[in-house]
N, C-alpha and C positions, 0 to 999 in steps of 0.2 A: 739822538738817532744813534743806532748801533753802527759802528764802523766795521766793515770787512778788512781783513789783512788782504794786502795785494796779492794776486795770483802771479808767480813768475812765469816767464815765458818758456813754453815747452814745445820747442820746434817739432820734436817727433811725434807730437800728438796730431799733426796733420795726417798722418796715416789713418786716423779714423775717418776722415772724409775720403781719402784714396781708397780705402778698403771698400767702401761703398760703390765708388765710381768704378772700379776695377771689377767688382762683381757683376755690375750692371753691363759692363764692356765684355764680360765672359757670355753673358746670355745673348746680347745682341751680335757679337761675333759669331757664336754658334749658330744662330738663326740664319745669317748672311750665308754662312758656309755650308749649312745642311743642304743635302740634296733630295730630303724629303720631309715629311712632318715629323717632328719629335713625337714619339710615343707617348700617349696618356697613361697614367697610372692604370693598372688592370689591361693594358693591350694584350693582344695574342703574340705568344712567343715569336711568331714567324714576322711580325711586324717590327718587334724589337730587334730581332737579328738583321732585319733588312735595314733599319736606321743605323745601327752600329757597324754594318758592314759598308754600306754606300755613304755614310757621312762620318766615317772614322776621323777624318781631318777636323771636322766640326766638334765632335766629342772631345777629342785629345786637346783642341784648343780651348774649350771650355774647362776642362779639368786642370789643365796647366795655368789658366788665369785665374781660376778660383784659388789655387794653392798660393799665388801672389797675393790675392786678396786676404787669405788666411793668415800669412805672415804679418801684413799689415795690421790685421785686427789683433793679433798677438801683442804687437808693439803699442797699439792704442790701449789695449787693456791695462797696461802698465801705467799709461797717463791717467786712465779713470781711476784705477786704485790708488794713485798719488793724491789725485784730487779728492777722493772719498777720505782719505787719512786727514784732511784738513777740515773736514766738516764736523757737525756737532755729534755725530754718530761714526766715528772713524773705524773702530773695530768692526762693526757689523757691515757697514757698506764696503770697507775694502775688502774683506774676506769674501763678500757676494760678487764684488767686481772681478777678483782674481777667480774664483771658482767657475762663475758663468761665463767669463770671458775664454777660459781654457776650454770649457766644454763646448763653447760655441765653435772655437777652432777646430776642436777635434770631431766634431760631428760632421763639419763641413768638409774636413780632410777626408774622413771616412767615406763620405758619398762621393768625393772627387775621384778617389783613387778606385772605388767600385765603377764609377763611370767609366774611368779610362780602361779598366779590366775587360770591359764588354767589346772593346775594340779589337782585342786579340784575336787569332785564328783558332784558338783552342775550341775543340768541338764541345758543346754543351747540350745537355738534355733539356726538354722544355720546362721541366721543373726547376732546373738550375737557372735557365734564363730567367723565369719568373722571379725567382728568389733574389737573385743580382738587382733585377730591375726594380723591385720592390724596396730593396735596401737602399738604392740611390735615392728614391722618392722619399721613404719614411725617415731615414736618418738625415737626409738635407733638408727634408720639408717640416713636418710636424714635430719630430725631435728636436731639430736644431732651433725651430720657432719657439719652443718653450724656454730653453736656455738663453736664445738671443732676446726674447722678451724680457727675461729678468734683468739681463744685463743692460738692455735699454732703459729699463726703469731705474736701474742703480744709476746709470750715466744720468738720466734726467733729474733724479734726486739730487745727486751731488752738484750737478750744474746748477740747479736752482739754489740749493743751499749756499754755493760759493758765489751767487749772483752773476753768473755767466750765461744763464738762460731765463728768459723772462716767463711769466705766467702762461702764455699760450704756447710756448715751445716746450715748456715742463709738462703740461697737459696733454699735448700732442705726443710726447714721449712716453707718457702712462697710458695713453690710448693705444699706441703701437705695441707698448709691451703687453697690454691686456689682450689684444689680437693675437699675438704670438704665443702667448700661455694657454689660450683657448683653441689653437689650431687643431690640436688632436681631435677636436669635435668632428673633424672630416670623416673619421672612421665611422661615425653614426650618422652623418648628415653630409652628403656630397658638397652641398653648395657652402658649408663651412671652410671649403678649400680656399675661398676668397681670403680667410683670415691669415693665410700663410703669407701671400705677397703684401697684405696691408701692413701686417707686422712687422716684416722685413724691410719694405721700402720706406715704411714710415719711420722705422728705428734709423735707416740711414741717413734721413733728413735731419732728424734731430741730433744724432750723434756727428753728423757733418757740421752742423752749425757749432755743437760744442768744440769740436776738434779745431776748427778755425779760431774761435776765441780762446782757447786754450795755448794754441800756438802763438798767438799774439801777445797773451798776457794781459794783466791789468796793472795800473799804479795807483 
């Protein structure tokens, strides 16, 4: 029977769990603080203005909390890359972990900063409001879904190879990764928008499990 090398304890890996928890907290907190419905993609400019004017506190809370989540994702990326380096495909998986982890963080940061910018009192034309609102969704939704999907797949593969994830968890990670990668289908078929939360929150579950086991280590 092939014996795996023990996995050293990586306490910082718990940021993988905390990143998902914090992001969910950003959404729930914003919903509680909001004074009106969050505008859907394609909403009229006046609906977008009304939300960001009346619910500025909610939008700023969401953006600030997402930035905390992003910092934790950056730290967790280092843990996934380190784990990937101990697998049978160290170079490919490590490179994929670093690149997609960084792109995931960058896309969410761009979305969060744009989200916060809409709460300012700066006068904007309807076209500018539409452009910024669309950027929040596109960059933080489908675009992020693709790179975070690949990151989830890398984390699931590395966790499986290291013996930290069982077959069910690894397959769940790959299914979440597939959902994220396919999420741009929303632009052709609106119902495909469900792939965005499926990929993201499915990824959070799997990376949360991996993060907890990495933080504990194996002997």
